mmCIF file of the N, C-alpha and C atoms, coordinates in Angstrom:
data_MODEL
# 
_entry.id   MODEL 
# 
loop_
_atom_site.group_PDB 
_atom_site.id 
_atom_site.type_symbol 
_atom_site.label_atom_id 
_atom_site.label_alt_id 
_atom_site.label_comp_id 
_atom_site.label_asym_id 
_atom_site.label_entity_id 
_atom_site.label_seq_id 
_atom_site.pdbx_PDB_ins_code 
_atom_site.Cartn_x 
_atom_site.Cartn_y 
_atom_site.Cartn_z 
_atom_site.occupancy 
_atom_site.B_iso_or_equiv 
_atom_site.pdbx_formal_charge 
_atom_site.auth_seq_id 
_atom_site.auth_comp_id 
_atom_site.auth_asym_id 
_atom_site.auth_atom_id 
_atom_site.pdbx_PDB_model_num 
ATOM 1   N N  . MET A 1 1  ? 68.169  48.607  -85.800 1.00 0.00 ? 1  MET A N  1 
ATOM 2   C CA . MET A 1 1  ? 69.383  49.311  -84.917 1.00 0.00 ? 1  MET A CA 1 
ATOM 3   C C  . MET A 1 1  ? 70.079  50.006  -86.403 1.00 0.00 ? 1  MET A C  1 
ATOM 4   N N  . SER A 1 2  ? 70.258  51.126  -86.059 1.00 0.00 ? 2  SER A N  1 
ATOM 5   C CA . SER A 1 2  ? 70.841  51.942  -87.545 1.00 0.00 ? 2  SER A CA 1 
ATOM 6   C C  . SER A 1 2  ? 72.275  51.535  -87.019 1.00 0.00 ? 2  SER A C  1 
ATOM 7   N N  . LYS A 1 3  ? 73.083  51.990  -88.132 1.00 0.00 ? 3  LYS A N  1 
ATOM 8   C CA . LYS A 1 3  ? 74.929  51.750  -87.808 1.00 0.00 ? 3  LYS A CA 1 
ATOM 9   C C  . LYS A 1 3  ? 75.081  53.119  -87.274 1.00 0.00 ? 3  LYS A C  1 
ATOM 10  N N  . THR A 1 4  ? 74.428  54.450  -87.224 1.00 0.00 ? 4  THR A N  1 
ATOM 11  C CA . THR A 1 4  ? 75.038  55.511  -86.521 1.00 0.00 ? 4  THR A CA 1 
ATOM 12  C C  . THR A 1 4  ? 74.518  55.025  -84.915 1.00 0.00 ? 4  THR A C  1 
ATOM 13  N N  . ASN A 1 5  ? 73.776  54.279  -84.121 1.00 0.00 ? 5  ASN A N  1 
ATOM 14  C CA . ASN A 1 5  ? 73.602  53.806  -82.909 1.00 0.00 ? 5  ASN A CA 1 
ATOM 15  C C  . ASN A 1 5  ? 75.109  52.783  -82.351 1.00 0.00 ? 5  ASN A C  1 
ATOM 16  N N  . SER A 1 6  ? 75.003  52.205  -83.362 1.00 0.00 ? 6  SER A N  1 
ATOM 17  C CA . SER A 1 6  ? 76.192  50.779  -82.752 1.00 0.00 ? 6  SER A CA 1 
ATOM 18  C C  . SER A 1 6  ? 77.337  51.329  -82.072 1.00 0.00 ? 6  SER A C  1 
ATOM 19  N N  . PRO A 1 7  ? 78.445  52.087  -82.989 1.00 0.00 ? 7  PRO A N  1 
ATOM 20  C CA . PRO A 1 7  ? 79.497  52.576  -82.460 1.00 0.00 ? 7  PRO A CA 1 
ATOM 21  C C  . PRO A 1 7  ? 79.080  53.171  -80.777 1.00 0.00 ? 7  PRO A C  1 
ATOM 22  N N  . HIS A 1 8  ? 77.915  54.190  -80.712 1.00 0.00 ? 8  HIS A N  1 
ATOM 23  C CA . HIS A 1 8  ? 78.068  54.655  -79.520 1.00 0.00 ? 8  HIS A CA 1 
ATOM 24  C C  . HIS A 1 8  ? 77.472  53.685  -78.248 1.00 0.00 ? 8  HIS A C  1 
ATOM 25  N N  . TRP A 1 9  ? 76.836  52.876  -79.110 1.00 0.00 ? 9  TRP A N  1 
ATOM 26  C CA . TRP A 1 9  ? 76.249  51.779  -77.910 1.00 0.00 ? 9  TRP A CA 1 
ATOM 27  C C  . TRP A 1 9  ? 77.549  51.050  -77.588 1.00 0.00 ? 9  TRP A C  1 
ATOM 28  N N  . MET A 1 10 ? 78.330  50.698  -78.489 1.00 0.00 ? 10 MET A N  1 
ATOM 29  C CA . MET A 1 10 ? 79.673  50.077  -77.692 1.00 0.00 ? 10 MET A CA 1 
ATOM 30  C C  . MET A 1 10 ? 80.552  50.491  -77.233 1.00 0.00 ? 10 MET A C  1 
ATOM 31  N N  . GLN A 1 11 ? 80.525  51.733  -77.588 1.00 0.00 ? 11 GLN A N  1 
ATOM 32  C CA . GLN A 1 11 ? 81.325  52.751  -76.551 1.00 0.00 ? 11 GLN A CA 1 
ATOM 33  C C  . GLN A 1 11 ? 81.081  52.825  -75.080 1.00 0.00 ? 11 GLN A C  1 
ATOM 34  N N  . THR A 1 12 ? 79.885  52.769  -74.893 1.00 0.00 ? 12 THR A N  1 
ATOM 35  C CA . THR A 1 12 ? 78.982  52.700  -73.826 1.00 0.00 ? 12 THR A CA 1 
ATOM 36  C C  . THR A 1 12 ? 79.191  51.536  -72.936 1.00 0.00 ? 12 THR A C  1 
ATOM 37  N N  . THR A 1 13 ? 79.062  50.519  -73.772 1.00 0.00 ? 13 THR A N  1 
ATOM 38  C CA . THR A 1 13 ? 79.387  48.893  -72.939 1.00 0.00 ? 13 THR A CA 1 
ATOM 39  C C  . THR A 1 13 ? 81.240  49.024  -72.578 1.00 0.00 ? 13 THR A C  1 
ATOM 40  N N  . LEU A 1 14 ? 81.788  49.101  -73.262 1.00 0.00 ? 14 LEU A N  1 
ATOM 41  C CA . LEU A 1 14 ? 83.145  49.388  -72.948 1.00 0.00 ? 14 LEU A CA 1 
ATOM 42  C C  . LEU A 1 14 ? 83.414  49.988  -71.662 1.00 0.00 ? 14 LEU A C  1 
ATOM 43  N N  . ALA A 1 15 ? 82.598  51.441  -71.755 1.00 0.00 ? 15 ALA A N  1 
ATOM 44  C CA . ALA A 1 15 ? 83.039  52.139  -70.715 1.00 0.00 ? 15 ALA A CA 1 
ATOM 45  C C  . ALA A 1 15 ? 82.727  51.307  -69.247 1.00 0.00 ? 15 ALA A C  1 
ATOM 46  N N  . GLY A 1 16 ? 81.500  50.822  -69.682 1.00 0.00 ? 16 GLY A N  1 
ATOM 47  C CA . GLY A 1 16 ? 80.763  50.254  -68.082 1.00 0.00 ? 16 GLY A CA 1 
ATOM 48  C C  . GLY A 1 16 ? 81.585  49.163  -67.927 1.00 0.00 ? 16 GLY A C  1 
ATOM 49  N N  . LEU A 1 17 ? 82.132  48.261  -68.768 1.00 0.00 ? 17 LEU A N  1 
ATOM 50  C CA . LEU A 1 17 ? 82.765  47.089  -68.309 1.00 0.00 ? 17 LEU A CA 1 
ATOM 51  C C  . LEU A 1 17 ? 84.344  47.380  -67.737 1.00 0.00 ? 17 LEU A C  1 
ATOM 52  N N  . GLY A 1 18 ? 84.825  48.863  -68.076 1.00 0.00 ? 18 GLY A N  1 
ATOM 53  C CA . GLY A 1 18 ? 86.058  48.925  -68.138 1.00 0.00 ? 18 GLY A CA 1 
ATOM 54  C C  . GLY A 1 18 ? 85.655  50.139  -66.374 1.00 0.00 ? 18 GLY A C  1 
ATOM 55  N N  . LEU A 1 19 ? 84.913  50.692  -66.357 1.00 0.00 ? 19 LEU A N  1 
ATOM 56  C CA . LEU A 1 19 ? 84.515  50.790  -64.974 1.00 0.00 ? 19 LEU A CA 1 
ATOM 57  C C  . LEU A 1 19 ? 84.134  49.907  -63.830 1.00 0.00 ? 19 LEU A C  1 
ATOM 58  N N  . SER A 1 20 ? 83.608  48.814  -64.053 1.00 0.00 ? 20 SER A N  1 
ATOM 59  C CA . SER A 1 20 ? 83.065  47.972  -63.260 1.00 0.00 ? 20 SER A CA 1 
ATOM 60  C C  . SER A 1 20 ? 84.299  47.195  -62.976 1.00 0.00 ? 20 SER A C  1 
ATOM 61  N N  . LEU A 1 21 ? 85.286  47.076  -63.889 1.00 0.00 ? 21 LEU A N  1 
ATOM 62  C CA . LEU A 1 21 ? 86.697  46.214  -63.645 1.00 0.00 ? 21 LEU A CA 1 
ATOM 63  C C  . LEU A 1 21 ? 87.369  46.889  -62.657 1.00 0.00 ? 21 LEU A C  1 
ATOM 64  N N  . ALA A 1 22 ? 87.721  48.085  -62.890 1.00 0.00 ? 22 ALA A N  1 
ATOM 65  C CA . ALA A 1 22 ? 88.101  49.101  -61.874 1.00 0.00 ? 22 ALA A CA 1 
ATOM 66  C C  . ALA A 1 22 ? 87.721  49.096  -60.639 1.00 0.00 ? 22 ALA A C  1 
ATOM 67  N N  . ALA A 1 23 ? 86.657  48.841  -60.502 1.00 0.00 ? 23 ALA A N  1 
ATOM 68  C CA . ALA A 1 23 ? 85.847  48.909  -59.217 1.00 0.00 ? 23 ALA A CA 1 
ATOM 69  C C  . ALA A 1 23 ? 85.979  47.682  -58.606 1.00 0.00 ? 23 ALA A C  1 
ATOM 70  N N  . ILE A 1 24 ? 86.022  46.885  -59.357 1.00 0.00 ? 24 ILE A N  1 
ATOM 71  C CA . ILE A 1 24 ? 86.130  45.267  -58.861 1.00 0.00 ? 24 ILE A CA 1 
ATOM 72  C C  . ILE A 1 24 ? 87.547  44.840  -58.337 1.00 0.00 ? 24 ILE A C  1 
ATOM 73  N N  . SER A 1 25 ? 88.551  45.230  -59.300 1.00 0.00 ? 25 SER A N  1 
ATOM 74  C CA . SER A 1 25 ? 89.737  45.245  -58.908 1.00 0.00 ? 25 SER A CA 1 
ATOM 75  C C  . SER A 1 25 ? 90.315  46.123  -57.755 1.00 0.00 ? 25 SER A C  1 
ATOM 76  N N  . SER A 1 26 ? 89.597  46.932  -57.292 1.00 0.00 ? 26 SER A N  1 
ATOM 77  C CA . SER A 1 26 ? 90.341  48.029  -56.411 1.00 0.00 ? 26 SER A CA 1 
ATOM 78  C C  . SER A 1 26 ? 89.704  47.561  -54.786 1.00 0.00 ? 26 SER A C  1 
ATOM 79  N N  . THR A 1 27 ? 89.116  46.725  -55.329 1.00 0.00 ? 27 THR A N  1 
ATOM 80  C CA . THR A 1 27 ? 88.355  45.999  -53.704 1.00 0.00 ? 27 THR A CA 1 
ATOM 81  C C  . THR A 1 27 ? 88.361  44.699  -53.445 1.00 0.00 ? 27 THR A C  1 
ATOM 82  N N  . GLY A 1 28 ? 88.415  43.965  -52.415 1.00 0.00 ? 28 GLY A N  1 
ATOM 83  C CA . GLY A 1 28 ? 88.067  42.719  -52.409 1.00 0.00 ? 28 GLY A CA 1 
ATOM 84  C C  . GLY A 1 28 ? 89.516  41.968  -52.238 1.00 0.00 ? 28 GLY A C  1 
ATOM 85  N N  . CYS A 1 29 ? 90.728  42.708  -52.068 1.00 0.00 ? 29 CYS A N  1 
ATOM 86  C CA . CYS A 1 29 ? 91.833  42.228  -51.959 1.00 0.00 ? 29 CYS A CA 1 
ATOM 87  C C  . CYS A 1 29 ? 92.651  42.170  -51.056 1.00 0.00 ? 29 CYS A C  1 
ATOM 88  N N  . GLN A 1 30 ? 93.383  41.105  -50.224 1.00 0.00 ? 30 GLN A N  1 
ATOM 89  C CA . GLN A 1 30 ? 94.325  41.898  -48.954 1.00 0.00 ? 30 GLN A CA 1 
ATOM 90  C C  . GLN A 1 30 ? 95.366  42.860  -49.512 1.00 0.00 ? 30 GLN A C  1 
ATOM 91  N N  . GLY A 1 31 ? 95.328  43.603  -48.510 1.00 0.00 ? 31 GLY A N  1 
ATOM 92  C CA . GLY A 1 31 ? 95.934  44.900  -48.444 1.00 0.00 ? 31 GLY A CA 1 
ATOM 93  C C  . GLY A 1 31 ? 97.214  44.886  -47.416 1.00 0.00 ? 31 GLY A C  1 
ATOM 94  N N  . TYR A 1 32 ? 98.067  45.653  -47.660 1.00 0.00 ? 32 TYR A N  1 
ATOM 95  C CA . TYR A 1 32 ? 99.214  46.018  -46.792 1.00 0.00 ? 32 TYR A CA 1 
ATOM 96  C C  . TYR A 1 32 ? 99.191  47.380  -46.367 1.00 0.00 ? 32 TYR A C  1 
ATOM 97  N N  . TYR A 1 33 ? 98.669  47.690  -44.867 1.00 0.00 ? 33 TYR A N  1 
ATOM 98  C CA . TYR A 1 33 ? 98.628  49.072  -44.952 1.00 0.00 ? 33 TYR A CA 1 
ATOM 99  C C  . TYR A 1 33 ? 99.348  49.358  -43.441 1.00 0.00 ? 33 TYR A C  1 
ATOM 100 N N  . ALA A 1 34 ? 100.143 50.449  -43.324 1.00 0.00 ? 34 ALA A N  1 
ATOM 101 C CA . ALA A 1 34 ? 101.119 50.702  -42.420 1.00 0.00 ? 34 ALA A CA 1 
ATOM 102 C C  . ALA A 1 34 ? 101.909 49.558  -41.602 1.00 0.00 ? 34 ALA A C  1 
ATOM 103 N N  . GLY A 1 35 ? 102.297 48.682  -42.341 1.00 0.00 ? 35 GLY A N  1 
ATOM 104 C CA . GLY A 1 35 ? 102.934 47.702  -41.655 1.00 0.00 ? 35 GLY A CA 1 
ATOM 105 C C  . GLY A 1 35 ? 101.757 46.354  -41.158 1.00 0.00 ? 35 GLY A C  1 
ATOM 106 N N  . GLN A 1 36 ? 100.802 46.422  -41.660 1.00 0.00 ? 36 GLN A N  1 
ATOM 107 C CA . GLN A 1 36 ? 99.543  45.242  -41.340 1.00 0.00 ? 36 GLN A CA 1 
ATOM 108 C C  . GLN A 1 36 ? 99.123  44.865  -42.484 1.00 0.00 ? 36 GLN A C  1 
ATOM 109 N N  . THR A 1 37 ? 99.280  43.237  -42.400 1.00 0.00 ? 37 THR A N  1 
ATOM 110 C CA . THR A 1 37 ? 98.562  42.679  -43.925 1.00 0.00 ? 37 THR A CA 1 
ATOM 111 C C  . THR A 1 37 ? 97.133  42.771  -43.164 1.00 0.00 ? 37 THR A C  1 
ATOM 112 N N  . LEU A 1 38 ? 95.852  43.392  -43.688 1.00 0.00 ? 38 LEU A N  1 
ATOM 113 C CA . LEU A 1 38 ? 94.455  43.247  -43.700 1.00 0.00 ? 38 LEU A CA 1 
ATOM 114 C C  . LEU A 1 38 ? 93.971  42.262  -44.613 1.00 0.00 ? 38 LEU A C  1 
ATOM 115 N N  . PRO A 1 39 ? 92.912  41.587  -43.975 1.00 0.00 ? 39 PRO A N  1 
ATOM 116 C CA . PRO A 1 39 ? 92.300  40.771  -44.981 1.00 0.00 ? 39 PRO A CA 1 
ATOM 117 C C  . PRO A 1 39 ? 91.014  41.688  -45.762 1.00 0.00 ? 39 PRO A C  1 
ATOM 118 N N  . SER A 1 40 ? 90.905  41.187  -46.876 1.00 0.00 ? 40 SER A N  1 
ATOM 119 C CA . SER A 1 40 ? 89.941  41.603  -47.700 1.00 0.00 ? 40 SER A CA 1 
ATOM 120 C C  . SER A 1 40 ? 88.592  42.029  -47.026 1.00 0.00 ? 40 SER A C  1 
ATOM 121 N N  . GLY A 1 41 ? 87.919  42.924  -47.188 1.00 0.00 ? 41 GLY A N  1 
ATOM 122 C CA . GLY A 1 41 ? 86.124  43.354  -46.567 1.00 0.00 ? 41 GLY A CA 1 
ATOM 123 C C  . GLY A 1 41 ? 85.705  41.919  -47.116 1.00 0.00 ? 41 GLY A C  1 
ATOM 124 N N  . TYR A 1 42 ? 85.730  40.666  -48.011 1.00 0.00 ? 42 TYR A N  1 
ATOM 125 C CA . TYR A 1 42 ? 84.833  39.714  -47.987 1.00 0.00 ? 42 TYR A CA 1 
ATOM 126 C C  . TYR A 1 42 ? 85.235  38.435  -47.291 1.00 0.00 ? 42 TYR A C  1 
ATOM 127 N N  . TYR A 1 43 ? 85.929  38.332  -46.136 1.00 0.00 ? 43 TYR A N  1 
ATOM 128 C CA . TYR A 1 43 ? 86.940  37.501  -45.516 1.00 0.00 ? 43 TYR A CA 1 
ATOM 129 C C  . TYR A 1 43 ? 85.565  36.507  -44.557 1.00 0.00 ? 43 TYR A C  1 
ATOM 130 N N  . ILE A 1 44 ? 84.857  37.489  -44.251 1.00 0.00 ? 44 ILE A N  1 
ATOM 131 C CA . ILE A 1 44 ? 83.492  37.094  -43.566 1.00 0.00 ? 44 ILE A CA 1 
ATOM 132 C C  . ILE A 1 44 ? 83.112  35.944  -44.459 1.00 0.00 ? 44 ILE A C  1 
ATOM 133 N N  . HIS A 1 45 ? 82.817  36.583  -45.757 1.00 0.00 ? 45 HIS A N  1 
ATOM 134 C CA . HIS A 1 45 ? 81.935  35.374  -46.685 1.00 0.00 ? 45 HIS A CA 1 
ATOM 135 C C  . HIS A 1 45 ? 82.809  33.791  -47.305 1.00 0.00 ? 45 HIS A C  1 
ATOM 136 N N  . ASP A 1 46 ? 83.774  34.019  -47.305 1.00 0.00 ? 46 ASP A N  1 
ATOM 137 C CA . ASP A 1 46 ? 84.634  33.067  -47.588 1.00 0.00 ? 46 ASP A CA 1 
ATOM 138 C C  . ASP A 1 46 ? 84.505  31.456  -46.841 1.00 0.00 ? 46 ASP A C  1 
ATOM 139 N N  . ASP A 1 47 ? 84.323  30.592  -47.731 1.00 0.00 ? 47 ASP A N  1 
ATOM 140 C CA . ASP A 1 47 ? 84.060  29.269  -47.122 1.00 0.00 ? 47 ASP A CA 1 
ATOM 141 C C  . ASP A 1 47 ? 85.030  28.682  -46.142 1.00 0.00 ? 47 ASP A C  1 
ATOM 142 N N  . ILE A 1 48 ? 84.723  27.628  -45.361 1.00 0.00 ? 48 ILE A N  1 
ATOM 143 C CA . ILE A 1 48 ? 85.576  26.900  -44.193 1.00 0.00 ? 48 ILE A CA 1 
ATOM 144 C C  . ILE A 1 48 ? 85.982  25.885  -44.760 1.00 0.00 ? 48 ILE A C  1 
ATOM 145 N N  . GLN A 1 49 ? 87.576  25.753  -44.738 1.00 0.00 ? 49 GLN A N  1 
ATOM 146 C CA . GLN A 1 49 ? 88.074  24.384  -45.018 1.00 0.00 ? 49 GLN A CA 1 
ATOM 147 C C  . GLN A 1 49 ? 88.366  23.788  -43.872 1.00 0.00 ? 49 GLN A C  1 
ATOM 148 N N  . TYR A 1 50 ? 88.036  22.881  -43.793 1.00 0.00 ? 50 TYR A N  1 
ATOM 149 C CA . TYR A 1 50 ? 88.072  21.668  -42.826 1.00 0.00 ? 50 TYR A CA 1 
ATOM 150 C C  . TYR A 1 50 ? 89.446  20.730  -43.102 1.00 0.00 ? 50 TYR A C  1 
ATOM 151 N N  . HIS A 1 51 ? 90.573  20.700  -42.285 1.00 0.00 ? 51 HIS A N  1 
ATOM 152 C CA . HIS A 1 51 ? 91.261  19.705  -42.626 1.00 0.00 ? 51 HIS A CA 1 
ATOM 153 C C  . HIS A 1 51 ? 91.323  18.389  -41.501 1.00 0.00 ? 51 HIS A C  1 
ATOM 154 N N  . ALA A 1 52 ? 91.086  17.183  -41.695 1.00 0.00 ? 52 ALA A N  1 
ATOM 155 C CA . ALA A 1 52 ? 91.093  16.368  -40.721 1.00 0.00 ? 52 ALA A CA 1 
ATOM 156 C C  . ALA A 1 52 ? 92.131  16.285  -39.845 1.00 0.00 ? 52 ALA A C  1 
ATOM 157 N N  . PRO A 1 53 ? 92.680  16.066  -38.855 1.00 0.00 ? 53 PRO A N  1 
ATOM 158 C CA . PRO A 1 53 ? 93.673  15.757  -38.075 1.00 0.00 ? 53 PRO A CA 1 
ATOM 159 C C  . PRO A 1 53 ? 94.607  14.579  -38.499 1.00 0.00 ? 53 PRO A C  1 
ATOM 160 N N  . GLY A 1 54 ? 95.621  14.932  -38.668 1.00 0.00 ? 54 GLY A N  1 
ATOM 161 C CA . GLY A 1 54 ? 96.676  13.368  -38.887 1.00 0.00 ? 54 GLY A CA 1 
ATOM 162 C C  . GLY A 1 54 ? 97.285  12.946  -37.565 1.00 0.00 ? 54 GLY A C  1 
ATOM 163 N N  . PRO A 1 55 ? 98.086  12.175  -37.880 1.00 0.00 ? 55 PRO A N  1 
ATOM 164 C CA . PRO A 1 55 ? 98.812  11.350  -36.620 1.00 0.00 ? 55 PRO A CA 1 
ATOM 165 C C  . PRO A 1 55 ? 99.404  12.406  -35.901 1.00 0.00 ? 55 PRO A C  1 
ATOM 166 N N  . GLU A 1 56 ? 99.224  12.463  -34.188 1.00 0.00 ? 56 GLU A N  1 
ATOM 167 C CA . GLU A 1 56 ? 100.127 13.480  -33.614 1.00 0.00 ? 56 GLU A CA 1 
ATOM 168 C C  . GLU A 1 56 ? 101.282 12.975  -34.100 1.00 0.00 ? 56 GLU A C  1 
ATOM 169 N N  . PHE A 1 57 ? 101.909 12.119  -34.033 1.00 0.00 ? 57 PHE A N  1 
ATOM 170 C CA . PHE A 1 57 ? 103.481 11.487  -34.231 1.00 0.00 ? 57 PHE A CA 1 
ATOM 171 C C  . PHE A 1 57 ? 103.445 11.572  -35.673 1.00 0.00 ? 57 PHE A C  1 
ATOM 172 N N  . LYS A 1 58 ? 104.251 12.548  -36.320 1.00 0.00 ? 58 LYS A N  1 
ATOM 173 C CA . LYS A 1 58 ? 104.252 12.831  -37.666 1.00 0.00 ? 58 LYS A CA 1 
ATOM 174 C C  . LYS A 1 58 ? 105.473 11.751  -38.443 1.00 0.00 ? 58 LYS A C  1 
ATOM 175 N N  . LEU A 1 59 ? 106.194 11.285  -37.443 1.00 0.00 ? 59 LEU A N  1 
ATOM 176 C CA . LEU A 1 59 ? 107.158 9.994   -38.237 1.00 0.00 ? 59 LEU A CA 1 
ATOM 177 C C  . LEU A 1 59 ? 106.883 8.587   -37.656 1.00 0.00 ? 59 LEU A C  1 
ATOM 178 N N  . SER A 1 60 ? 105.741 8.337   -37.793 1.00 0.00 ? 60 SER A N  1 
ATOM 179 C CA . SER A 1 60 ? 105.520 7.244   -37.161 1.00 0.00 ? 60 SER A CA 1 
ATOM 180 C C  . SER A 1 60 ? 106.087 5.900   -38.059 1.00 0.00 ? 60 SER A C  1 
ATOM 181 N N  . ARG A 1 61 ? 106.073 6.141   -39.496 1.00 0.00 ? 61 ARG A N  1 
ATOM 182 C CA . ARG A 1 61 ? 106.703 5.649   -40.040 1.00 0.00 ? 61 ARG A CA 1 
ATOM 183 C C  . ARG A 1 61 ? 107.843 4.890   -40.146 1.00 0.00 ? 61 ARG A C  1 
ATOM 184 N N  . GLU A 1 62 ? 108.536 6.324   -39.978 1.00 0.00 ? 62 GLU A N  1 
ATOM 185 C CA . GLU A 1 62 ? 110.150 6.235   -39.697 1.00 0.00 ? 62 GLU A CA 1 
ATOM 186 C C  . GLU A 1 62 ? 110.687 5.674   -38.355 1.00 0.00 ? 62 GLU A C  1 
ATOM 187 N N  . ALA A 1 63 ? 110.013 5.611   -37.525 1.00 0.00 ? 63 ALA A N  1 
ATOM 188 C CA . ALA A 1 63 ? 109.749 5.355   -35.952 1.00 0.00 ? 63 ALA A CA 1 
ATOM 189 C C  . ALA A 1 63 ? 109.901 3.376   -35.939 1.00 0.00 ? 63 ALA A C  1 
ATOM 190 N N  . ALA A 1 64 ? 108.832 3.364   -37.135 1.00 0.00 ? 64 ALA A N  1 
ATOM 191 C CA . ALA A 1 64 ? 108.690 1.978   -37.118 1.00 0.00 ? 64 ALA A CA 1 
ATOM 192 C C  . ALA A 1 64 ? 109.722 1.461   -37.761 1.00 0.00 ? 64 ALA A C  1 
ATOM 193 N N  . ALA A 1 65 ? 110.449 1.633   -38.970 1.00 0.00 ? 65 ALA A N  1 
ATOM 194 C CA . ALA A 1 65 ? 111.278 1.499   -39.587 1.00 0.00 ? 65 ALA A CA 1 
ATOM 195 C C  . ALA A 1 65 ? 112.763 1.077   -38.836 1.00 0.00 ? 65 ALA A C  1 
ATOM 196 N N  . GLN A 1 66 ? 112.762 2.186   -37.918 1.00 0.00 ? 66 GLN A N  1 
ATOM 197 C CA . GLN A 1 66 ? 113.843 1.901   -36.887 1.00 0.00 ? 66 GLN A CA 1 
ATOM 198 C C  . GLN A 1 66 ? 114.057 0.930   -35.970 1.00 0.00 ? 66 GLN A C  1 
ATOM 199 N N  . LYS A 1 67 ? 112.556 0.970   -35.414 1.00 0.00 ? 67 LYS A N  1 
ATOM 200 C CA . LYS A 1 67 ? 112.501 -0.202  -34.624 1.00 0.00 ? 67 LYS A CA 1 
ATOM 201 C C  . LYS A 1 67 ? 112.588 -1.622  -34.968 1.00 0.00 ? 67 LYS A C  1 
ATOM 202 N N  . ALA A 1 68 ? 112.283 -1.350  -36.290 1.00 0.00 ? 68 ALA A N  1 
ATOM 203 C CA . ALA A 1 68 ? 112.501 -3.268  -37.216 1.00 0.00 ? 68 ALA A CA 1 
ATOM 204 C C  . ALA A 1 68 ? 113.868 -3.153  -37.658 1.00 0.00 ? 68 ALA A C  1 
ATOM 205 N N  . TYR A 1 69 ? 114.565 -2.163  -37.864 1.00 0.00 ? 69 TYR A N  1 
ATOM 206 C CA . TYR A 1 69 ? 115.889 -2.351  -37.742 1.00 0.00 ? 69 TYR A CA 1 
ATOM 207 C C  . TYR A 1 69 ? 116.685 -2.813  -36.606 1.00 0.00 ? 69 TYR A C  1 
ATOM 208 N N  . LYS A 1 70 ? 116.160 -2.197  -35.044 1.00 0.00 ? 70 LYS A N  1 
ATOM 209 C CA . LYS A 1 70 ? 116.917 -2.580  -34.566 1.00 0.00 ? 70 LYS A CA 1 
ATOM 210 C C  . LYS A 1 70 ? 116.736 -3.941  -33.973 1.00 0.00 ? 70 LYS A C  1 
ATOM 211 N N  . ALA A 1 71 ? 115.543 -4.275  -34.158 1.00 0.00 ? 71 ALA A N  1 
ATOM 212 C CA . ALA A 1 71 ? 115.150 -5.959  -33.854 1.00 0.00 ? 71 ALA A CA 1 
ATOM 213 C C  . ALA A 1 71 ? 115.901 -6.823  -34.821 1.00 0.00 ? 71 ALA A C  1 
ATOM 214 N N  . ASP A 1 72 ? 116.061 -6.403  -35.743 1.00 0.00 ? 72 ASP A N  1 
ATOM 215 C CA . ASP A 1 72 ? 116.679 -7.244  -36.940 1.00 0.00 ? 72 ASP A CA 1 
ATOM 216 C C  . ASP A 1 72 ? 118.443 -7.589  -36.516 1.00 0.00 ? 72 ASP A C  1 
ATOM 217 N N  . LEU A 1 73 ? 118.795 -6.170  -35.863 1.00 0.00 ? 73 LEU A N  1 
ATOM 218 C CA . LEU A 1 73 ? 120.124 -6.072  -35.633 1.00 0.00 ? 73 LEU A CA 1 
ATOM 219 C C  . LEU A 1 73 ? 120.415 -7.013  -34.131 1.00 0.00 ? 73 LEU A C  1 
ATOM 220 N N  . GLU A 1 74 ? 119.249 -6.813  -33.179 1.00 0.00 ? 74 GLU A N  1 
ATOM 221 C CA . GLU A 1 74 ? 119.600 -7.784  -32.156 1.00 0.00 ? 74 GLU A CA 1 
ATOM 222 C C  . GLU A 1 74 ? 119.091 -9.052  -32.309 1.00 0.00 ? 74 GLU A C  1 
ATOM 223 N N  . ALA A 1 75 ? 118.514 -9.575  -33.421 1.00 0.00 ? 75 ALA A N  1 
ATOM 224 C CA . ALA A 1 75 ? 118.219 -10.825 -33.609 1.00 0.00 ? 75 ALA A CA 1 
ATOM 225 C C  . ALA A 1 75 ? 119.621 -11.645 -34.288 1.00 0.00 ? 75 ALA A C  1 
ATOM 226 N N  . GLN A 1 76 ? 120.472 -10.816 -35.627 1.00 0.00 ? 76 GLN A N  1 
ATOM 227 C CA . GLN A 1 76 ? 121.539 -11.074 -35.846 1.00 0.00 ? 76 GLN A CA 1 
ATOM 228 C C  . GLN A 1 76 ? 122.578 -11.406 -34.698 1.00 0.00 ? 76 GLN A C  1 
ATOM 229 N N  . GLN A 1 77 ? 122.557 -10.333 -33.962 1.00 0.00 ? 77 GLN A N  1 
ATOM 230 C CA . GLN A 1 77 ? 123.499 -10.729 -32.658 1.00 0.00 ? 77 GLN A CA 1 
ATOM 231 C C  . GLN A 1 77 ? 123.541 -11.537 -32.105 1.00 0.00 ? 77 GLN A C  1 
ATOM 232 N N  . ALA A 1 78 ? 122.264 -12.135 -31.848 1.00 0.00 ? 78 ALA A N  1 
ATOM 233 C CA . ALA A 1 78 ? 121.758 -13.029 -31.083 1.00 0.00 ? 78 ALA A CA 1 
ATOM 234 C C  . ALA A 1 78 ? 121.934 -14.521 -31.228 1.00 0.00 ? 78 ALA A C  1 
ATOM 235 N N  . GLY A 1 79 ? 121.966 -14.774 -32.951 1.00 0.00 ? 79 GLY A N  1 
ATOM 236 C CA . GLY A 1 79 ? 121.985 -15.783 -33.622 1.00 0.00 ? 79 GLY A CA 1 
ATOM 237 C C  . GLY A 1 79 ? 123.638 -16.057 -33.779 1.00 0.00 ? 79 GLY A C  1 
ATOM 238 N N  . GLN A 1 80 ? 124.434 -15.212 -33.655 1.00 0.00 ? 80 GLN A N  1 
ATOM 239 C CA . GLN A 1 80 ? 126.016 -15.190 -33.702 1.00 0.00 ? 80 GLN A CA 1 
ATOM 240 C C  . GLN A 1 80 ? 126.577 -15.818 -32.572 1.00 0.00 ? 80 GLN A C  1 
# 
């Protein structure tokens, strides 16, 4: 390769990368149009995230602590 072709090759490569970056950044993002938040065109290809169900009652430890406290108070009052 000669030195005269290398700047032309570099300019072409940089221009191609710039165009591809512009094309990628203008598509595939969530958009806000006319008061609606619309998903990207690739939402069908997203991976599915599964979250295992947790306990139905979220405050089970707190309820157990209150129950234990109430039992302690009743035990103290019965002992007096």
